[in-house]
DRENLOKE-335043 format. One record per residue (C-alpha): residue number from 0; residue in three letters; x, y, z. Coordinates in Angstrom, 2 decimals. Layout:
% residues N
> NUM / ala / X / Y / Z
...
***
This chain:
% residues 326
> 0 / met / 0.00 / 0.00 / 0.00
> 1 / lys / 1.35 / 3.43 / -0.94
> 2 / thr / 1.39 / 6.29 / 1.54
> 3 / pro / 1.19 / 9.68 / -0.22
> 4 / ile / 3.14 / 12.63 / 1.05
> 5 / thr / 2.00 / 15.71 / -0.83
> 6 / pro / 4.04 / 18.92 / -0.94
> 7 / leu / 2.06 / 22.17 / -0.86
> 8 / cys / 2.91 / 24.63 / -3.62
> 9 / arg / 5.67 / 27.05 / -2.72
> 10 / gly / 4.74 / 30.71 / -2.59
> 11 / gly / 1.51 / 30.47 / -0.60
> 12 / asn / -0.77 / 28.71 / -3.12
> 13 / gln / -3.20 / 26.73 / -0.99
> 14 / ser / -4.23 / 24.21 / -3.62
> 15 / leu / -2.30 / 20.96 / -3.56
> 16 / cys / 0.45 / 20.49 / -6.12
> 17 / gly / 0.14 / 17.75 / -8.68
> 18 / leu / 3.49 / 16.30 / -7.66
> 19 / lys / 3.33 / 13.49 / -5.09
> 20 / phe / 6.12 / 11.58 / -3.38
> 21 / leu / 5.02 / 7.97 / -2.96
> 22 / val / 6.63 / 6.13 / -0.09
> 23 / arg / 6.22 / 2.41 / -0.74
> 24 / thr / 7.11 / 0.81 / 2.59
> 25 / pro / 6.75 / 1.62 / 6.30
> 26 / leu / 10.54 / 1.71 / 6.56
> 27 / ala / 10.77 / 4.24 / 3.76
> 28 / thr / 8.02 / 6.31 / 5.37
> 29 / ala / 9.88 / 6.26 / 8.69
> 30 / ser / 13.09 / 7.31 / 6.94
> 31 / val / 11.39 / 10.31 / 5.31
> 32 / phe / 9.95 / 11.46 / 8.62
> 33 / ala / 13.25 / 10.92 / 10.43
> 34 / ile / 14.98 / 13.17 / 7.91
> 35 / leu / 12.28 / 15.82 / 7.98
> 36 / tyr / 11.82 / 15.91 / 11.73
> 37 / gly / 15.56 / 15.72 / 12.22
> 38 / cys / 15.94 / 18.82 / 10.08
> 39 / ala / 13.06 / 20.50 / 11.88
> 40 / tyr / 14.84 / 20.28 / 15.20
> 41 / met / 18.34 / 21.22 / 14.13
> 42 / ala / 19.23 / 24.56 / 15.70
> 43 / pro / 19.90 / 27.31 / 13.14
> 44 / asp / 23.30 / 28.91 / 13.16
> 45 / ser / 22.88 / 31.48 / 15.92
> 46 / thr / 24.92 / 32.78 / 18.82
> 47 / val / 22.11 / 34.44 / 20.79
> 48 / glu / 21.43 / 33.04 / 24.22
> 49 / pro / 17.93 / 31.66 / 24.89
> 50 / gly / 15.76 / 33.10 / 27.61
> 51 / phe / 14.08 / 36.43 / 28.31
> 52 / lys / 16.41 / 39.42 / 28.22
> 53 / pro / 14.78 / 42.70 / 29.24
> 54 / ala / 16.51 / 45.51 / 27.43
> 55 / ser / 15.07 / 49.01 / 27.26
> 56 / thr / 17.56 / 49.91 / 24.53
> 57 / val / 16.33 / 47.26 / 22.04
> 58 / ala / 15.59 / 48.94 / 18.69
> 59 / ala / 16.05 / 52.39 / 20.23
> 60 / pro / 15.75 / 55.29 / 17.77
> 61 / val / 18.91 / 56.35 / 15.96
> 62 / pro / 19.68 / 60.09 / 16.13
> 63 / leu / 19.37 / 61.79 / 12.75
> 64 / ala / 23.02 / 62.80 / 12.87
> 65 / met / 24.01 / 59.12 / 13.03
> 66 / gln / 21.98 / 58.03 / 10.02
> 67 / thr / 24.22 / 56.64 / 7.29
> 68 / lys / 23.73 / 58.45 / 4.01
> 69 / asp / 24.77 / 55.63 / 1.69
> 70 / ala / 22.08 / 53.17 / 2.81
> 71 / pro / 20.26 / 51.43 / -0.06
> 72 / ala / 16.92 / 52.71 / -1.30
> 73 / leu / 14.23 / 50.34 / -0.09
> 74 / arg / 10.80 / 49.66 / -1.55
> 75 / ala / 9.43 / 48.99 / 1.95
> 76 / arg / 7.35 / 51.77 / 3.46
> 77 / ser / 8.91 / 51.19 / 6.88
> 78 / ala / 12.04 / 49.32 / 7.94
> 79 / ile / 14.53 / 48.73 / 10.71
> 80 / met / 17.63 / 46.58 / 11.21
> 81 / ile / 19.00 / 45.79 / 14.67
> 82 / asp / 21.89 / 43.79 / 16.10
> 83 / ala / 20.47 / 40.44 / 17.25
> 84 / gln / 22.83 / 40.33 / 20.23
> 85 / ser / 22.73 / 43.85 / 21.64
> 86 / gly / 19.46 / 45.10 / 20.15
> 87 / gln / 21.22 / 48.23 / 18.88
> 88 / thr / 19.58 / 49.88 / 15.89
> 89 / ile / 21.75 / 49.79 / 12.77
> 90 / tyr / 19.30 / 51.26 / 10.26
> 91 / gln / 15.79 / 52.69 / 10.33
> 92 / lys / 13.24 / 54.15 / 7.91
> 93 / asn / 9.87 / 55.43 / 9.15
> 94 / ala / 10.28 / 52.87 / 11.93
> 95 / asp / 7.49 / 54.26 / 14.15
> 96 / glu / 4.77 / 54.58 / 11.52
> 97 / pro / 1.69 / 52.60 / 12.65
> 98 / leu / 1.01 / 49.88 / 10.08
> 99 / gln / -0.58 / 46.47 / 9.63
> 100 / val / 2.21 / 43.91 / 10.00
> 101 / ala / 0.40 / 40.88 / 8.53
> 102 / ser / 1.53 / 37.40 / 9.60
> 103 / thr / 4.74 / 38.62 / 11.19
> 104 / gln / 2.66 / 39.10 / 14.36
> 105 / lys / 2.43 / 35.29 / 14.54
> 106 / leu / 5.81 / 35.52 / 16.29
> 107 / leu / 4.04 / 37.13 / 19.24
> 108 / thr / 1.28 / 34.50 / 19.03
> 109 / ala / 3.92 / 31.76 / 19.12
> 110 / met / 5.58 / 33.27 / 22.20
> 111 / glu / 2.26 / 33.30 / 24.04
> 112 / val / 1.38 / 29.73 / 22.99
> 113 / ile / 4.78 / 28.41 / 24.08
> 114 / ser / 4.65 / 30.25 / 27.41
> 115 / glu / 1.29 / 28.65 / 28.21
> 116 / gly / 2.79 / 25.19 / 27.65
> 117 / asp / 1.03 / 21.83 / 27.23
> 118 / leu / 2.31 / 21.62 / 23.65
> 119 / glu / 1.93 / 17.84 / 23.45
> 120 / ser / -1.82 / 17.95 / 24.09
> 121 / asp / -4.48 / 17.80 / 21.37
> 122 / val / -6.82 / 20.72 / 20.74
> 123 / gln / -10.07 / 20.78 / 18.78
> 124 / val / -10.79 / 22.95 / 15.74
> 125 / thr / -13.91 / 25.13 / 15.96
> 126 / ile / -16.07 / 26.32 / 13.08
> 127 / trp / -14.61 / 29.81 / 13.66
> 128 / asp / -11.11 / 28.41 / 13.13
> 129 / gln / -12.16 / 26.50 / 10.02
> 130 / leu / -13.64 / 29.63 / 8.40
> 131 / gln / -10.45 / 31.73 / 8.65
> 132 / pro / -9.33 / 32.97 / 5.22
> 133 / pro / -6.22 / 31.59 / 3.48
> 134 / thr / -3.36 / 30.97 / 3.99
> 135 / lys / -4.70 / 27.84 / 5.75
> 136 / leu / -4.28 / 24.11 / 6.27
> 137 / gly / -7.91 / 23.31 / 5.57
> 138 / leu / -8.61 / 22.18 / 9.13
> 139 / ile / -12.09 / 20.77 / 9.72
> 140 / ala / -14.26 / 21.76 / 12.69
> 141 / gly / -14.34 / 18.97 / 15.25
> 142 / ser / -10.96 / 17.52 / 14.27
> 143 / ser / -8.16 / 17.40 / 16.83
> 144 / his / -4.49 / 18.24 / 16.36
> 145 / arg / -1.47 / 18.51 / 18.61
> 146 / arg / -0.60 / 22.04 / 19.71
> 147 / leu / 3.04 / 21.54 / 18.70
> 148 / asp / 2.06 / 20.54 / 15.15
> 149 / leu / -0.23 / 23.57 / 14.80
> 150 / leu / 2.55 / 25.81 / 16.12
> 151 / gly / 4.96 / 24.52 / 13.48
> 152 / ala / 2.36 / 24.92 / 10.72
> 153 / met / 1.66 / 28.48 / 11.81
> 154 / leu / 5.34 / 29.49 / 11.81
> 155 / val / 6.39 / 27.65 / 8.65
> 156 / ser / 3.44 / 27.89 / 6.24
> 157 / ser / 1.67 / 30.80 / 8.01
> 158 / ala / -1.56 / 28.83 / 8.44
> 159 / asn / -4.28 / 31.16 / 9.75
> 160 / asp / -6.61 / 28.35 / 10.80
> 161 / ala / -3.78 / 26.87 / 12.88
> 162 / ala / -3.20 / 30.24 / 14.59
> 163 / ser / -6.92 / 30.63 / 15.26
> 164 / thr / -7.18 / 27.11 / 16.71
> 165 / leu / -4.27 / 27.76 / 19.07
> 166 / ala / -5.93 / 30.96 / 20.31
> 167 / ser / -9.38 / 29.38 / 20.63
> 168 / ala / -8.02 / 26.42 / 22.62
> 169 / ala / -5.92 / 28.47 / 25.05
> 170 / asp / -6.91 / 29.10 / 28.66
> 171 / gly / -10.05 / 31.20 / 28.86
> 172 / ser / -11.58 / 32.53 / 25.67
> 173 / tyr / -10.23 / 33.60 / 22.28
> 174 / gly / -10.47 / 37.18 / 23.53
> 175 / asp / -8.53 / 36.33 / 26.68
> 176 / phe / -5.68 / 35.00 / 24.52
> 177 / ile / -5.60 / 38.23 / 22.49
> 178 / ser / -5.51 / 40.25 / 25.73
> 179 / arg / -2.53 / 38.22 / 26.92
> 180 / met / -0.77 / 38.78 / 23.58
> 181 / asn / -1.11 / 42.54 / 23.98
> 182 / ala / 0.04 / 42.40 / 27.60
> 183 / arg / 3.10 / 40.40 / 26.55
> 184 / ala / 3.93 / 42.91 / 23.81
> 185 / arg / 3.82 / 45.76 / 26.33
> 186 / arg / 6.03 / 43.86 / 28.78
> 187 / leu / 8.60 / 43.32 / 26.05
> 188 / gly / 8.63 / 47.04 / 25.26
> 189 / ala / 6.42 / 47.07 / 22.16
> 190 / lys / 4.07 / 49.69 / 23.58
> 191 / asn / 2.75 / 51.25 / 20.38
> 192 / ser / 0.93 / 48.19 / 19.05
> 193 / val / -2.63 / 46.90 / 19.19
> 194 / phe / -3.25 / 43.27 / 18.20
> 195 / leu / -6.82 / 42.11 / 17.59
> 196 / asn / -6.24 / 38.59 / 16.27
> 197 / pro / -3.58 / 35.85 / 16.43
> 198 / his / -2.79 / 35.63 / 12.71
> 199 / gly / -2.30 / 39.17 / 11.40
> 200 / leu / -5.20 / 39.41 / 8.96
> 201 / asp / -6.25 / 43.03 / 8.40
> 202 / ser / -8.54 / 44.33 / 11.14
> 203 / pro / -9.68 / 47.94 / 11.76
> 204 / gly / -7.78 / 49.37 / 14.71
> 205 / gln / -5.05 / 46.74 / 14.62
> 206 / his / -1.54 / 48.10 / 14.10
> 207 / ser / 2.10 / 47.81 / 15.06
> 208 / ser / 5.32 / 49.30 / 13.69
> 209 / ala / 8.71 / 48.25 / 12.41
> 210 / arg / 10.29 / 49.22 / 15.73
> 211 / asp / 7.78 / 47.29 / 17.82
> 212 / ser / 8.12 / 44.33 / 15.43
> 213 / ala / 11.89 / 44.40 / 15.92
> 214 / ile / 11.46 / 44.41 / 19.71
> 215 / ile / 9.14 / 41.40 / 19.50
> 216 / ala / 11.49 / 39.64 / 17.09
> 217 / tyr / 14.47 / 40.27 / 19.39
> 218 / his / 12.73 / 38.29 / 22.14
> 219 / ala / 11.11 / 35.69 / 19.87
> 220 / tyr / 14.54 / 34.90 / 18.43
> 221 / arg / 15.60 / 33.87 / 21.92
> 222 / val / 12.93 / 31.16 / 22.13
> 223 / pro / 14.61 / 27.98 / 20.82
> 224 / leu / 11.40 / 26.38 / 19.53
> 225 / ile / 10.52 / 29.46 / 17.47
> 226 / arg / 14.02 / 29.53 / 15.99
> 227 / his / 13.82 / 25.81 / 15.17
> 228 / phe / 10.56 / 26.05 / 13.24
> 229 / ala / 11.20 / 29.44 / 11.66
> 230 / ala / 14.48 / 28.21 / 10.19
> 231 / gln / 13.02 / 25.20 / 8.33
> 232 / glu / 12.47 / 25.13 / 4.59
> 233 / met / 9.71 / 22.54 / 5.06
> 234 / ile / 8.09 / 20.32 / 7.66
> 235 / pro / 5.48 / 17.52 / 7.47
> 236 / phe / 1.93 / 17.94 / 8.77
> 237 / ser / -0.39 / 14.96 / 9.26
> 238 / tyr / -4.18 / 15.01 / 9.18
> 239 / gly / -6.38 / 12.62 / 11.09
> 240 / asn / -7.34 / 10.74 / 7.90
> 241 / gly / -3.76 / 9.62 / 7.29
> 242 / arg / -2.94 / 12.25 / 4.66
> 243 / thr / 0.38 / 14.02 / 5.14
> 244 / val / 1.52 / 17.22 / 3.44
> 245 / leu / 4.89 / 18.92 / 3.30
> 246 / leu / 4.50 / 22.52 / 4.41
> 247 / glu / 6.93 / 24.88 / 2.71
> 248 / asn / 8.20 / 28.02 / 4.41
> 249 / thr / 6.77 / 31.30 / 3.13
> 250 / asn / 10.09 / 33.03 / 3.90
> 251 / met / 11.81 / 32.63 / 0.54
> 252 / leu / 15.15 / 33.81 / 1.97
> 253 / leu / 15.58 / 30.35 / 3.49
> 254 / trp / 15.82 / 28.87 / -0.01
> 255 / asn / 18.77 / 31.09 / -0.96
> 256 / arg / 22.37 / 29.93 / -1.01
> 257 / pro / 24.63 / 30.72 / 0.74
> 258 / ala / 22.18 / 30.24 / 3.61
> 259 / tyr / 23.06 / 33.15 / 5.88
> 260 / phe / 19.37 / 34.06 / 6.31
> 261 / asn / 18.10 / 31.67 / 9.00
> 262 / gly / 14.50 / 32.76 / 9.92
> 263 / leu / 12.00 / 34.22 / 11.03
> 264 / lys / 8.57 / 35.11 / 9.44
> 265 / ser / 6.99 / 36.68 / 6.36
> 266 / gly / 3.42 / 37.77 / 5.71
> 267 / phe / 1.05 / 39.51 / 3.33
> 268 / thr / -2.30 / 41.28 / 3.51
> 269 / leu / -4.01 / 43.73 / 1.17
> 270 / gln / -3.62 / 46.61 / 3.62
> 271 / gly / -0.25 / 45.68 / 5.04
> 272 / gly / 1.39 / 44.65 / 1.78
> 273 / lys / 4.29 / 42.23 / 1.94
> 274 / cys / 5.94 / 42.20 / 5.37
> 275 / leu / 9.04 / 40.42 / 6.59
> 276 / val / 10.93 / 39.82 / 9.81
> 277 / ala / 14.23 / 38.18 / 8.86
> 278 / ser / 17.27 / 37.01 / 10.78
> 279 / ala / 20.71 / 36.63 / 9.24
> 280 / lys / 24.17 / 35.63 / 10.46
> 281 / arg / 27.44 / 35.79 / 8.60
> 282 / asn / 31.08 / 36.44 / 9.47
> 283 / gly / 30.29 / 36.88 / 13.14
> 284 / ser / 27.52 / 39.45 / 12.64
> 285 / glu / 23.92 / 38.57 / 13.49
> 286 / val / 21.04 / 40.92 / 12.68
> 287 / leu / 17.26 / 41.15 / 12.61
> 288 / ile / 15.61 / 42.98 / 9.70
> 289 / val / 12.00 / 44.21 / 9.61
> 290 / leu / 10.40 / 45.38 / 6.36
> 291 / leu / 6.77 / 46.54 / 6.25
> 292 / gly / 4.56 / 47.72 / 3.40
> 293 / ser / 6.62 / 46.23 / 0.59
> 294 / thr / 5.73 / 44.02 / -2.39
> 295 / gln / 6.07 / 40.30 / -3.10
> 296 / glu / 8.75 / 41.09 / -5.69
> 297 / glu / 10.83 / 43.54 / -3.66
> 298 / val / 10.70 / 42.54 / 0.01
> 299 / phe / 13.29 / 39.75 / -0.16
> 300 / arg / 15.46 / 41.81 / -2.49
> 301 / asp / 15.34 / 44.67 / 0.03
> 302 / ala / 16.41 / 42.33 / 2.84
> 303 / lys / 19.41 / 41.06 / 0.90
> 304 / ser / 20.37 / 44.58 / -0.16
> 305 / leu / 20.22 / 45.86 / 3.40
> 306 / phe / 22.28 / 42.96 / 4.73
> 307 / arg / 24.94 / 43.43 / 2.01
> 308 / trp / 25.11 / 47.12 / 2.94
> 309 / his / 25.62 / 46.17 / 6.59
> 310 / glu / 28.38 / 43.71 / 5.67
> 311 / lys / 30.11 / 46.36 / 3.59
> 312 / his / 30.20 / 48.73 / 6.56
> 313 / leu / 31.43 / 46.01 / 8.89
> 314 / lys / 34.27 / 45.21 / 6.50
> 315 / thr / 35.19 / 48.88 / 6.21
> 316 / lys / 35.20 / 49.24 / 9.99
> 317 / val / 37.38 / 46.15 / 10.49
> 318 / glu / 39.85 / 47.26 / 7.83
> 319 / gly / 39.95 / 50.71 / 9.40
> 320 / asp / 40.82 / 49.19 / 12.77
> 321 / val / 43.83 / 47.32 / 11.40
> 322 / pro / 47.01 / 49.34 / 12.06
> 323 / pro / 49.18 / 50.06 / 9.01
> 324 / ala / 52.13 / 47.76 / 8.41
> 325 / pro / 55.47 / 49.15 / 9.67
***
C-alpha cells in the first residue's frame, strides 16, 4: 500500500500540487519522517542566548546625525535593522509609523502559545477556526491536532486556521488570549501596538510598527522552539485521515544559497502589503531585519540589499581598525 506525502505549492498557493512523493514501505516512510523531523529540530546557526532578556535599549531610535547616508533605497514603506545580540539599531526608515504587519505578528502568538505550555496535548478545531481565510491548512471543525504541530504549521506555512485554533483552545476565551498577547507585547517594550487577532489578517484598529516588530522579534529569536521552526524550509503535517503534506516556508530567503538568512517570518495582507521579519548571520555578525509595506517582488530583495550594505560597513570598519604595516 502506498502512503502519499503531498508537498504544498511554494509561494503560498493553498491548492495541492500535482506532484506526489510515494513512499512504498513503512521503513521508507519512517526514513522520510526521520529526515524531515531531524531537520526541523536542528538549531539554526545562531549565537544568541535563549531566555528572556529585558533591554530598554532594544531597537532604540537612531539620532538623525548618526543616520548613514549611503544606505540602499528600499521599496518597503517602513524598515529597521537591529543587532540580534545587543538590540542596537543599525538602520531605520519610518520605523514608528503605525502599520498592519500581517503574519509577522504570529511571532508574538507563538511566544504566548509556548509560554502557556502543554504543547503535546491535542486541541479541537472550531467552526470559527475553520472559516479563517487563506493561507490555511484546511482544518475541519471537530478535528483534533497537537498544539506543537499547529505551532509549526503556523510558523512555517503561516496557516491562519492553525493560529486561530491555538488561540481558541488556550486558557479562557479567544479574547482572553488576544488580551494576553497585547500584555506580553507591552512587557517586552512594544508599547505602540494593538493586536486584535492571532494571525495578522487586516482588522480595523489593529496596528504595530517596524520598531515594535523588531522588539518582539528580538525576544522571539531567543525562544529555541521558534528559531527551530522558523528556520526550516519545510516540515510535514499529518491530518487525522492519514494524509500528510509537506509545508513549505513562506520566507523565501531560506531557499537562498549561501544560507546566511536563517528565519523568522513573512506575511502579506491587502492593507499591510508584503511584510518580513528576517534574521541573518554571517562572518560573526547577526542581525534582525524588519520590512513593512513592501511588495512580493521587492521585500526579499530589500532584505538582501540591506544585509549586504551592513556587511560592507562592517568590512570597512574592520579594515579601518587594522594598524598600518610598519
